[in-house]
PLY file of the C-alpha trace (Angstrom):
ply
format ascii 1.0
element vertex 388
property float x
property float y
property float z
element edge 387
property int vertex1
property int vertex2
end_header
-0.06 0.01 0.05
1.23 3.37 -0.90
0.28 6.60 1.07
-0.51 6.91 4.70
-2.27 3.95 6.54
-5.58 4.60 8.13
-6.05 5.21 11.83
-8.16 2.26 13.15
-10.28 2.13 16.28
-11.06 -1.45 17.36
-14.18 -1.67 19.55
-13.83 -4.81 21.72
-10.77 -6.22 23.31
-11.66 -9.94 23.20
-9.86 -12.54 21.01
-11.12 -11.06 17.71
-10.35 -7.50 18.72
-6.90 -8.34 20.07
-6.10 -10.50 16.99
-7.22 -7.74 14.74
-5.03 -5.21 16.50
-2.06 -7.50 16.39
-2.53 -8.21 12.69
-2.71 -4.32 12.00
0.39 -3.67 14.07
2.35 -6.28 12.34
1.48 -4.58 9.10
2.34 -1.09 10.23
-1.16 0.22 10.70
-1.92 2.47 13.64
-4.63 0.91 15.82
-6.31 1.69 19.16
-8.39 -0.79 21.12
-11.30 -0.18 23.37
-12.67 -2.71 25.80
-15.81 -2.56 27.88
-14.44 -4.56 30.87
-12.75 -2.66 33.56
-9.86 -5.27 33.66
-8.74 -8.52 32.13
-9.25 -11.14 34.69
-8.35 -14.89 34.61
-11.89 -16.03 34.53
-14.10 -17.84 31.89
-13.71 -21.22 30.43
-11.68 -22.96 27.84
-11.87 -23.21 24.05
-10.48 -25.47 21.33
-8.07 -23.65 18.91
-8.48 -25.69 15.82
-6.03 -26.15 12.96
-7.39 -23.35 10.87
-7.16 -20.96 13.85
-3.49 -21.95 14.26
-2.74 -21.36 10.55
-4.04 -17.81 11.03
-2.18 -17.30 14.34
0.96 -18.50 12.70
0.71 -15.59 10.16
1.04 -13.18 13.25
3.85 -15.17 14.81
1.94 -16.39 17.97
0.83 -19.93 17.11
3.78 -21.73 18.90
3.12 -19.56 21.96
-0.51 -20.64 22.04
0.68 -24.22 21.84
2.98 -23.62 24.86
0.34 -22.13 27.13
-2.27 -24.74 26.03
-2.59 -28.45 25.74
-1.87 -29.99 22.21
-4.30 -32.83 21.67
-3.38 -36.07 20.23
-6.94 -37.15 19.10
-10.63 -36.67 19.61
-13.46 -39.08 20.48
-17.17 -38.76 19.80
-19.26 -41.15 21.86
-22.86 -42.11 22.74
-24.07 -42.03 26.29
-23.70 -45.83 26.68
-19.98 -45.55 25.74
-20.30 -46.61 22.11
-17.70 -45.10 20.01
-19.20 -43.01 17.16
-16.07 -41.51 15.71
-12.34 -41.27 16.66
-10.34 -38.35 15.24
-6.65 -39.04 14.71
-5.18 -35.41 14.36
-1.89 -36.76 13.08
-3.58 -38.20 10.05
-4.96 -35.00 8.43
-4.36 -31.84 10.40
-0.81 -32.27 11.49
0.41 -34.38 8.55
-0.98 -31.90 5.90
-1.12 -28.58 7.63
1.37 -28.73 10.42
-1.08 -27.93 13.18
-3.53 -30.00 15.27
-6.01 -28.81 17.97
-4.94 -26.95 21.17
-7.16 -26.81 24.16
-6.48 -23.52 25.95
-8.05 -21.37 28.74
-9.68 -18.37 27.21
-7.66 -16.07 29.60
-4.45 -17.71 28.54
-5.09 -17.02 24.89
-6.00 -13.44 25.62
-2.73 -12.98 27.65
-0.69 -14.38 24.68
-2.31 -11.81 22.42
-1.95 -8.96 24.89
1.69 -9.69 25.54
2.29 -9.62 21.73
0.66 -6.30 21.36
2.56 -2.86 21.51
-0.79 -0.99 21.77
-2.25 -0.55 25.21
-5.89 -1.52 25.47
-8.05 1.26 26.94
-10.42 -0.46 29.46
-13.78 0.58 30.82
-14.88 1.82 27.33
-18.33 0.47 26.70
-19.43 1.42 23.29
-23.03 2.67 23.03
-23.16 3.71 19.44
-21.26 4.68 16.27
-22.35 7.65 14.21
-21.95 8.53 10.57
-20.49 5.33 9.02
-18.84 7.57 6.27
-16.83 9.51 8.90
-17.22 7.29 12.08
-17.20 8.51 15.64
-17.61 6.02 18.61
-19.58 7.10 21.52
-18.79 5.42 24.94
-20.95 5.09 28.04
-18.69 7.31 30.03
-19.53 10.24 27.73
-16.29 10.19 25.78
-16.11 10.07 22.04
-13.41 9.08 19.58
-13.05 9.37 15.95
-11.03 7.19 13.48
-10.49 6.65 9.82
-11.90 3.10 10.29
-14.00 1.58 13.16
-13.95 -2.18 13.59
-16.77 -3.66 15.60
-15.44 -6.62 17.41
-17.75 -6.17 20.38
-19.43 -9.46 20.45
-22.86 -10.98 19.70
-24.73 -8.04 21.31
-22.60 -5.58 19.39
-23.36 -1.85 19.64
-21.38 -1.23 16.50
-23.52 -3.49 14.52
-26.43 -0.99 14.36
-24.19 1.35 12.29
-23.91 -1.40 9.67
-26.97 -3.60 9.92
-29.54 -1.85 12.10
-32.35 -3.65 14.11
-30.80 -7.33 13.78
-32.01 -9.51 16.60
-30.12 -12.63 17.59
-31.73 -16.00 17.23
-32.25 -18.25 20.36
-32.22 -21.97 20.28
-34.26 -23.85 22.88
-31.32 -24.74 25.02
-28.65 -23.50 27.37
-24.93 -24.22 27.59
-23.07 -24.77 30.91
-19.40 -24.30 30.92
-16.69 -24.72 33.58
-13.08 -25.61 34.40
-12.56 -28.48 36.81
-9.56 -29.31 38.83
-9.31 -33.02 38.19
-6.58 -35.53 37.69
-7.18 -37.80 34.79
-5.32 -40.73 33.26
-4.40 -41.35 29.66
-5.91 -41.18 27.04
-7.93 -38.24 28.50
-5.00 -35.98 29.16
-4.52 -35.43 25.43
-7.90 -36.38 24.01
-10.88 -34.12 23.32
-14.20 -35.85 23.91
-17.81 -35.23 22.93
-20.82 -37.31 24.18
-23.95 -36.97 22.11
-27.14 -37.77 24.08
-30.82 -37.22 24.01
-31.34 -33.39 24.28
-27.83 -32.96 25.57
-24.32 -32.64 24.21
-21.36 -32.63 26.59
-17.64 -32.96 26.51
-14.44 -30.95 26.66
-10.71 -31.35 26.87
-7.72 -31.25 29.22
-6.04 -27.82 29.55
-2.99 -29.51 31.10
-1.79 -29.79 34.73
-5.02 -31.39 36.07
-7.44 -28.88 34.55
-10.27 -29.88 32.30
-12.44 -27.56 30.23
-16.08 -28.90 30.38
-19.37 -27.92 28.52
-22.76 -29.23 28.26
-26.04 -28.28 26.59
-29.40 -28.97 27.90
-33.05 -27.75 27.12
-34.05 -24.54 28.85
-33.66 -20.75 28.68
-31.22 -18.49 30.28
-31.07 -14.78 30.83
-29.05 -12.68 28.38
-25.43 -12.90 28.78
-23.63 -15.29 31.13
-24.76 -16.04 34.63
-23.44 -18.18 37.57
-25.02 -21.64 37.53
-23.56 -23.39 40.61
-27.21 -24.16 41.74
-27.57 -26.41 38.78
-24.60 -28.55 39.62
-26.41 -31.24 41.74
-28.84 -32.01 38.73
-26.00 -31.92 36.34
-24.02 -34.48 38.34
-27.08 -36.72 38.44
-27.73 -36.28 34.70
-24.18 -37.30 33.64
-23.36 -39.87 36.32
-23.77 -42.77 33.85
-22.04 -41.08 30.96
-18.74 -42.49 29.68
-15.33 -41.41 31.18
-14.12 -38.85 31.87
-17.48 -36.96 32.09
-18.67 -38.11 35.50
-15.20 -37.38 37.22
-15.06 -34.01 35.56
-18.61 -32.94 36.60
-18.11 -34.22 40.13
-14.88 -32.13 40.49
-16.50 -28.94 39.37
-16.67 -26.09 42.00
-20.12 -24.43 41.93
-18.44 -21.01 41.77
-16.81 -22.02 38.41
-19.97 -23.06 36.55
-21.66 -20.58 34.34
-24.70 -20.81 31.99
-25.80 -18.85 28.92
-28.39 -19.19 26.38
-27.65 -20.74 22.95
-27.87 -17.85 20.41
-26.56 -16.91 17.14
-26.61 -13.98 14.69
-28.64 -14.42 11.49
-26.83 -13.95 8.13
-26.30 -10.31 7.57
-26.86 -8.54 4.38
-23.46 -6.76 4.91
-20.67 -6.62 7.25
-19.36 -3.19 6.03
-20.89 0.26 5.71
-18.73 3.21 4.77
-15.72 2.92 7.10
-17.17 0.77 9.68
-16.67 -3.04 9.51
-17.92 -5.88 11.66
-15.75 -8.88 12.66
-16.09 -11.98 14.85
-19.31 -12.54 16.81
-20.65 -9.07 15.88
-20.73 -10.27 12.22
-21.41 -13.87 12.56
-21.96 -14.95 16.18
-22.59 -18.73 15.89
-23.65 -21.59 17.96
-20.89 -23.74 19.49
-21.59 -27.01 17.80
-18.86 -26.76 15.12
-16.24 -25.39 17.53
-15.47 -22.60 15.06
-16.57 -19.37 16.84
-13.08 -18.29 17.85
-11.56 -19.78 14.67
-13.69 -17.77 12.35
-13.02 -14.61 14.42
-9.39 -15.20 14.14
-9.71 -15.64 10.46
-11.61 -12.34 10.22
-8.91 -10.55 11.99
-6.01 -11.69 9.74
-7.91 -11.04 6.52
-9.12 -7.56 7.80
-5.68 -6.56 8.85
-4.26 -7.74 5.44
-6.85 -5.81 3.50
-6.45 -2.53 5.30
-2.64 -2.83 4.81
-2.79 -3.73 1.27
-5.29 -1.14 -0.24
-4.84 2.68 -0.53
-8.66 3.05 -0.77
-9.93 2.21 2.66
-13.45 1.56 1.68
-12.29 -0.72 -1.18
-10.13 -2.58 1.45
-13.17 -3.08 3.77
-15.28 -4.35 0.75
-12.57 -6.75 -0.14
-12.41 -8.13 3.52
-16.22 -8.76 3.34
-16.02 -10.33 0.01
-13.31 -12.75 1.14
-14.67 -13.60 4.59
-18.40 -13.53 4.59
-19.20 -16.44 2.35
-17.02 -18.74 4.37
-18.10 -17.51 7.81
-21.72 -17.73 6.75
-21.31 -21.28 5.62
-19.82 -22.30 9.03
-22.41 -20.30 10.98
-25.18 -22.14 9.02
-23.41 -25.44 9.67
-23.23 -24.75 13.41
-27.04 -23.86 13.42
-27.95 -27.09 11.74
-25.72 -29.09 14.14
-27.24 -27.27 17.10
-30.84 -28.20 15.88
-29.75 -31.82 15.57
-27.54 -31.88 18.46
-30.14 -30.61 21.08
-33.02 -32.76 19.86
-34.89 -34.16 22.69
-36.38 -36.96 20.75
-34.74 -40.35 21.49
-35.58 -41.60 18.02
-33.98 -38.59 16.35
-30.83 -38.70 18.61
-30.46 -42.39 17.94
-30.78 -41.99 14.07
-28.27 -39.12 14.36
-25.71 -41.15 16.23
-26.16 -44.21 13.93
-25.87 -42.26 10.73
-22.79 -40.42 12.05
-21.06 -43.63 12.97
-21.42 -45.22 9.58
-20.06 -42.21 7.48
-16.95 -43.64 5.81
-13.62 -42.48 7.25
-12.54 -41.08 3.93
-15.48 -38.93 3.82
-14.89 -37.58 7.22
-11.28 -36.91 6.47
-12.22 -35.10 3.28
-14.51 -32.76 5.31
-11.76 -32.20 7.92
-9.18 -31.38 5.07
-11.55 -28.92 3.51
-12.14 -27.06 6.75
-8.57 -26.37 7.04
-7.64 -25.93 3.37
-10.35 -23.26 3.01
-8.59 -21.15 5.78
-8.74 -17.43 4.50
-5.41 -15.71 5.39
-5.21 -12.91 2.81
-7.51 -10.58 0.96
0 1
1 2
2 3
3 4
4 5
5 6
6 7
7 8
8 9
9 10
10 11
11 12
12 13
13 14
14 15
15 16
16 17
17 18
18 19
19 20
20 21
21 22
22 23
23 24
24 25
25 26
26 27
27 28
28 29
29 30
30 31
31 32
32 33
33 34
34 35
35 36
36 37
37 38
38 39
39 40
40 41
41 42
42 43
43 44
44 45
45 46
46 47
47 48
48 49
49 50
50 51
51 52
52 53
53 54
54 55
55 56
56 57
57 58
58 59
59 60
60 61
61 62
62 63
63 64
64 65
65 66
66 67
67 68
68 69
69 70
70 71
71 72
72 73
73 74
74 75
75 76
76 77
77 78
78 79
79 80
80 81
81 82
82 83
83 84
84 85
85 86
86 87
87 88
88 89
89 90
90 91
91 92
92 93
93 94
94 95
95 96
96 97
97 98
98 99
99 100
100 101
101 102
102 103
103 104
104 105
105 106
106 107
107 108
108 109
109 110
110 111
111 112
112 113
113 114
114 115
115 116
116 117
117 118
118 119
119 120
120 121
121 122
122 123
123 124
124 125
125 126
126 127
127 128
128 129
129 130
130 131
131 132
132 133
133 134
134 135
135 136
136 137
137 138
138 139
139 140
140 141
141 142
142 143
143 144
144 145
145 146
146 147
147 148
148 149
149 150
150 151
151 152
152 153
153 154
154 155
155 156
156 157
157 158
158 159
159 160
160 161
161 162
162 163
163 164
164 165
165 166
166 167
167 168
168 169
169 170
170 171
171 172
172 173
173 174
174 175
175 176
176 177
177 178
178 179
179 180
180 181
181 182
182 183
183 184
184 185
185 186
186 187
187 188
188 189
189 190
190 191
191 192
192 193
193 194
194 195
195 196
196 197
197 198
198 199
199 200
200 201
201 202
202 203
203 204
204 205
205 206
206 207
207 208
208 209
209 210
210 211
211 212
212 213
213 214
214 215
215 216
216 217
217 218
218 219
219 220
220 221
221 222
222 223
223 224
224 225
225 226
226 227
227 228
228 229
229 230
230 231
231 232
232 233
233 234
234 235
235 236
236 237
237 238
238 239
239 240
240 241
241 242
242 243
243 244
244 245
245 246
246 247
247 248
248 249
249 250
250 251
251 252
252 253
253 254
254 255
255 256
256 257
257 258
258 259
259 260
260 261
261 262
262 263
263 264
264 265
265 266
266 267
267 268
268 269
269 270
270 271
271 272
272 273
273 274
274 275
275 276
276 277
277 278
278 279
279 280
280 281
281 282
282 283
283 284
284 285
285 286
286 287
287 288
288 289
289 290
290 291
291 292
292 293
293 294
294 295
295 296
296 297
297 298
298 299
299 300
300 301
301 302
302 303
303 304
304 305
305 306
306 307
307 308
308 309
309 310
310 311
311 312
312 313
313 314
314 315
315 316
316 317
317 318
318 319
319 320
320 321
321 322
322 323
323 324
324 325
325 326
326 327
327 328
328 329
329 330
330 331
331 332
332 333
333 334
334 335
335 336
336 337
337 338
338 339
339 340
340 341
341 342
342 343
343 344
344 345
345 346
346 347
347 348
348 349
349 350
350 351
351 352
352 353
353 354
354 355
355 356
356 357
357 358
358 359
359 360
360 361
361 362
362 363
363 364
364 365
365 366
366 367
367 368
368 369
369 370
370 371
371 372
372 373
373 374
374 375
375 376
376 377
377 378
378 379
379 380
380 381
381 382
382 383
383 384
384 385
385 386
386 387
């Protein structure tokens, strides 16, 4: 790109916002980051950084550090509640052999810390965005009464994005009839569970997780029901959860029994419908603000990270800022929309409360030929978008 680079304000200092800022810094673009929280605290749960995420993070020089702070998994297993193996995923067979990366289970706070440590920019905290005015010449208004202007505003402020109204007004998130519980348990497990991700597909429930290393296990479970907006403590549900999963295959019972009530949280299952656009003028959406998705494909963070890398590359490569943002949308929106739609379908099927539907789902999944499943895994990584 010839000429001066744009001044970029990133609204949201989560994984997407921090990755976007890092990508811009690495390409010589001036960036400021504004985060609503008053501090970065070591709270939250874990996530699975899949191979496509690691390809994108490698572009920014932090993939190896993520592997160091997380737990590199050897394989994955999908099972029925009675212990029947539905599928085993050997990560050496496709992901590592062909793309150089497998899956890493990592605490969300540790991933954020890796990104923060790599950034030169200081994140401005306690900056809750309430609106963005004039997409052609954007100004961000914060809850504390302050305002900032920038050449480009990036909305990386999550599924309930305030920036989104400047691009796609009046969009309502969609709720699925279900809630997700998450927590991190202090529990000692034996092999193979120290390096194996696990999912158990039951009737109306979907549970699993992975070891984060050092006797720490990230656990999740979906169940029918509704939850308040956002994330709420759910320690009161723990006795019922322990009873519900007592007969599930290892390591689920041991993990749920080891959970501390203060470390269990609940949130509703929601996603963002496909938007007509991600960009208006000099305002762009990224991550959950653009395509917040259900967790059933395990791709929420991954697609956000891909957004960040492509957006940074676009802004650093084009002299015309609006053309750069349009190119970002053109490259990223079709893939993210496909993954979001896939996650929604998996969510519908995965949370079915019909024993007949659940049994048929498990039976069909178990008989899919390995070569077909490997082809789908290969395509997911090969289609990773890294440049505009």
